[in-house]
C-alpha positions in Angstrom: -0.1 16.3 19.2 -3.9 16.5 18.9 -3.8 13.9 16.2 -1.8 11.6 18.4 -4.4 11.7 21.3 -7.2 11.3 18.8 -5.6 8.2 17.4 -5.1 6.8 20.9 -8.7 7.4 21.8 -9.8 5.7 18.5 -7.4 2.8 19.2 -9.1 2.2 22.6 -12.7 2.7 21.5 -13.0 1.2 18.0 -12.1 -2.4 18.6 -15.3 -2.6 20.6 -17.4 -1.3 17.7 -19.1 -3.9 15.4 -17.4 -4.0 12.1 -20.4 -3.2 10.0 -21.2 -0.2 12.1 -17.6 0.9 12.1 -17.3 0.6 8.3 -20.5 2.7 7.9 -19.3 5.4 10.3 -15.9 5.7 8.6 -17.4 5.7 5.2 -19.5 8.7 6.3 -16.4 10.3 7.8 -14.8 9.8 4.3 -17.8 11.6 2.8 -17.3 14.5 5.2 -13.6 14.7 4.5 -14.3 14.8 0.8 -16.5 17.8 1.1 -14.4 19.7 3.7 -10.9 18.9 2.6 -10.9 20.5 -0.8 -7.0 20.4 -1.3 -7.1 16.6 -0.8 -10.2 16.3 -3.0 -8.5 18.2 -5.8 -5.5 15.8 -5.6 -7.5 12.6 -5.6 -9.7 13.9 -8.4 -6.6 14.7 -10.5 -5.2 11.2 -9.8 -8.5 9.6 -10.8 -8.6 11.7 -14.0 -5.2 10.3 -15.0 -6.3 6.7 -14.2 -9.7 6.9 -15.9 -8.4 8.7 -18.9 -9.7 11.6 -21.1 -12.9 9.8 -21.9 -14.1 9.9 -18.3 -16.8 12.4 -17.4 -16.6 14.8 -14.4 -19.3 12.7 -12.7 -17.3 9.5 -13.2 -14.2 11.2 -11.7 -16.2 12.6 -8.8 -17.7 9.2 -8.0 -14.3 7.4 -8.0 -12.8 10.1 -5.8 -15.6 10.1 -3.3 -15.4 6.3 -3.1 -11.6 6.6 -2.5 -12.3 8.8 0.5 -14.7 6.3 1.9 -12.3 3.4 1.4 -9.6 5.4 3.0 -11.8 5.9 6.0 -12.6 2.2 6.3 -8.9 1.5 6.1 -8.4 3.6 9.2 -11.1 1.6 11.0 -9.3 -1.6 10.1 -6.0 -0.2 11.4 -7.6 0.7 14.8 -9.1 -2.8 15.1 -6.1 -4.9 14.0 -5.0 -5.8 17.5 -8.4 -7.2 18.4 -8.4 -9.6 15.4 -7.1 -13.1 16.2 -5.6 -15.5 13.7 -8.8 -17.3 13.0 -10.6 -14.0 12.3 -7.9 -12.9 9.9 -8.1 -16.2 8.1 -11.8 -15.8 7.7 -11.5 -12.2 6.5 -8.9 -12.8 3.8 -8.9 -15.2 0.8 -5.3 -15.2 -0.3 -3.7 -16.7 -3.4 0.1 -17.0 -3.9 1.4 -18.7 -0.7 3.2 -21.2 -2.9 4.9 -18.3 -4.6 6.2 -17.0 -1.3 7.5 -20.4 -0.4 9.2 -20.9 -3.7 10.8 -17.5 -3.5 12.1 -18.1 0.0 13.5 -21.5 -1.0 16.3 -19.7 -2.8 17.5 -18.4 0.6 17.8 -14.8 -0.5 14.7 -13.4 1.1 11.8 -11.8 -0.7 10.8 -8.3 -1.7 7.0 -7.9 -1.6 5.7 -4.7 -3.3 2.3 -3.2 -3.5 0.4 0.0 -4.2 -1.7 2.1 -1.9 -4.6 -0.1 -3.0 -7.3 -1.9 -1.0 -6.2 -2.6 2.5 -2.5 -3.6 2.7 -2.3 -3.2 6.5 -4.8 -6.1 6.9 -3.3 -8.6 4.6 0.2 -7.9 6.0 -1.1 -9.2 9.3 -2.1 -12.5 7.7 1.4 -12.9 6.2 3.0 -12.6 9.6 0.4 -14.9 11.2 1.3 -17.5 8.6 4.8 -17.5 10.1 6.7 -15.3 7.6 8.9 -12.6 9.3 8.0 -9.4 7.6 9.6 -5.9 7.7 7.5 -3.2 6.2 9.1 0.1 5.1 6.7 2.9 5.9 6.5 6.7 5.6 7.9 8.4 8.7 4.9 10.5 9.9 5.1 13.3 12.4 4.8 13.9 15.3 7.0 11.0 16.4 4.6 9.7 19.1 1.9 9.3 16.4 4.3 7.5 14.1 5.3 5.1 16.9 1.7 4.5 17.9 0.7 3.6 14.3 3.7 1.3 14.0 2.5 -0.4 17.2 -0.9 -0.9 15.7 0.6 -2.3 12.5 2.9 -4.5 14.6 0.2 -6.0 16.8 0.6 -9.4 15.0 4.3 -9.3 14.7 4.9 -7.1 11.7 8.1 -5.1 12.0 8.2 -1.6 10.6 11.1 0.5 9.4 10.8 4.2 8.5 11.6 4.9 4.8 14.4 7.3 6.0 15.9 4.7 8.3 19.1 2.8 7.9 19.1 0.5 4.8 21.3 -2.0 6.6 18.2 -3.4 8.3 16.8 -4.4 4.9 20.0 -6.2 3.8 20.0 -8.0 7.1 16.4 -9.1 6.7 17.1 -10.5 3.3 20.2 -12.2 4.4 18.1 -13.9 7.1 15.7 -15.1 4.3 12.9 -12.8 5.5 10.2 -10.8 3.7 10.5 -7.0 3.0 7.3 -5.2 2.2 7.1 -1.8 0.4 4.5 0.4 -1.2 6.0 1.7 -4.4 3.4 3.8 -6.2 4.9 7.0 -4.9 8.4 8.5 -4.8 8.3 9.4 -1.1 12.1 10.0 -0.8 12.2 12.0 -4.2 15.1 9.8 -5.3 13.3 7.7 -7.9 13.4 7.7 -11.7 11.2 9.1 -14.4 8.9 6.5 -15.9 5.5 6.2 -17.5 2.5 5.5 -15.3 -0.9 5.4 -16.9 0.6 6.7 -20.1 2.2 9.8 -18.6 5.7 10.3 -17.3 6.3 11.0 -13.6 8.8 10.1 -10.9 8.4 6.8 -9.2 10.4 4.9 -6.5 13.0 2.5 -7.8 14.6 1.3 -4.6 12.7 -2.0 -4.7 14.2 -2.9 -8.1 17.6 -1.6 -7.1 17.6 -3.8 -4.0 16.4 -6.9 -5.9 19.1 -6.5 -8.6 21.8 -5.9 -6.0 20.9 -8.8 -3.6 19.4 -11.3 -6.0 16.2 -11.4 -3.9 13.1 -12.3 -5.9 10.4 -9.7 -6.4 6.7 -10.4 -5.7 4.0 -7.8 -6.5 0.7 -8.1 -4.7 -2.6 -6.4 -4.0 -5.4 -6.7 -1.5 -9.0 -6.0 -2.8 -11.7 -5.0 -0.4 -15.0 -6.8 -1.1 -18.5 -5.4 -0.6 -19.2 -7.9 2.3 -16.2 -6.7 4.3 -13.9 -9.5 3.4 -10.7 -9.2 1.3 -9.0 -11.0 -1.6 -5.2 -10.9 -1.8 -2.9 -12.2 -4.5 0.8 -12.2 -5.1 2.5 -12.6 -8.5 6.3 -13.1 -9.0 8.0 -10.8 -11.5 11.2 -11.7 -13.3 13.7 -8.8 -13.6 16.0 -8.2 -16.5 19.7 -8.6 -15.6 22.0 -7.3 -18.3 25.2 -5.3 -18.3 23.2 -2.1 -18.3 22.0 -1.6 -14.8 20.2 1.7 -15.5 18.2 0.1 -18.2 17.4 -2.9 -16.0 16.1 -0.7 -13.2 13.9 1.2 -15.6 12.5 -1.9 -17.1 11.9 -3.4 -13.7 10.0 -0.4 -12.4 7.9 -0.3 -15.5 7.1 -4.0 -15.2 5.9 -3.5 -11.6 3.9 -0.4 -12.5 2.3 -2.2 -15.5 0.9 -4.8 -13.1 -0.4 -2.1 -10.7 -2.0 -0.2 -13.6 -4.1 -3.3 -14.4 -5.2 -3.7 -10.8 -5.9 0.0 -10.2 -7.8 0.4 -13.6 -10.1 -2.4 -12.6 -11.0 -0.8 -9.3 -9.8 2.9 -9.3 -11.9 3.8 -6.3 -9.8 1.5 -4.1 -6.5 3.4 -5.0 -6.3 5.4 -1.8 -3.6 7.8 -3.1 -3.9 11.2 -1.4 -0.6 12.7 -2.8 -0.1 14.2 -6.2 1.5 11.6 -8.5 1.8 13.6 -11.8 3.3 17.0 -12.2 0.7 17.9 -14.9 -2.8 18.5 -13.8 -5.9 17.4 -15.7 -7.8 20.4 -14.5 -9.7 18.7 -11.6 -10.8 20.7 -8.6 
């Protein structure tokens, strides 16, 4: 429960800290975590080695991994200050493209499945979507202890975002789509260990496929998006619709859909690997990072 009380303290204190100072402090905390948390460091370095490829030097891998720790720290600062940001502040913080794509998708009346990677600052842009009047249910990892999970959900929901644990009843997702609402998922990790084997950055691993399964089953359109953190503390967000194959071979269609989503994410992550804040091992084979 120590982490819960620490989060509550941070949630009370940090909204009063100027954002430039807060970002600096949490970047330094990211540096500290990089040096002290060697298991997480090894995981992030290995993930970066896969992204950067065999031509990357140890120094390049180290630089990208350290930056990922810093960006992750800044994401925590953003999470704690979400409730203190009003609609006008969110609009000034985020330059977003793709609103017309959301409107066009919802015009079909089957809801929308919005997917993203652990990239940039998805918690921030999700607030803007809800502030624009789109009902959003985000599927999130069920953290422990339970009071900590509920508090983080409350922070994320400060502007109307609804959250559903990934191990929760799927009926809520179907209901949201039938109500022509938006479902948001991060899909660059197989949290439930029920996904499929597929290539990601040229090497096979297991990835989530529930988003494609759901889209094929319900007919809901699929939009893949990302949120890039800029050096000045603002963000750029973009959403792109993806057409899924629908043939008489469902297994093949699912695999093709997952690959299409991952191909988009590969392009985004490769352009800014340091903003891929993935702290879990993605590939079974290690590239020898430590």
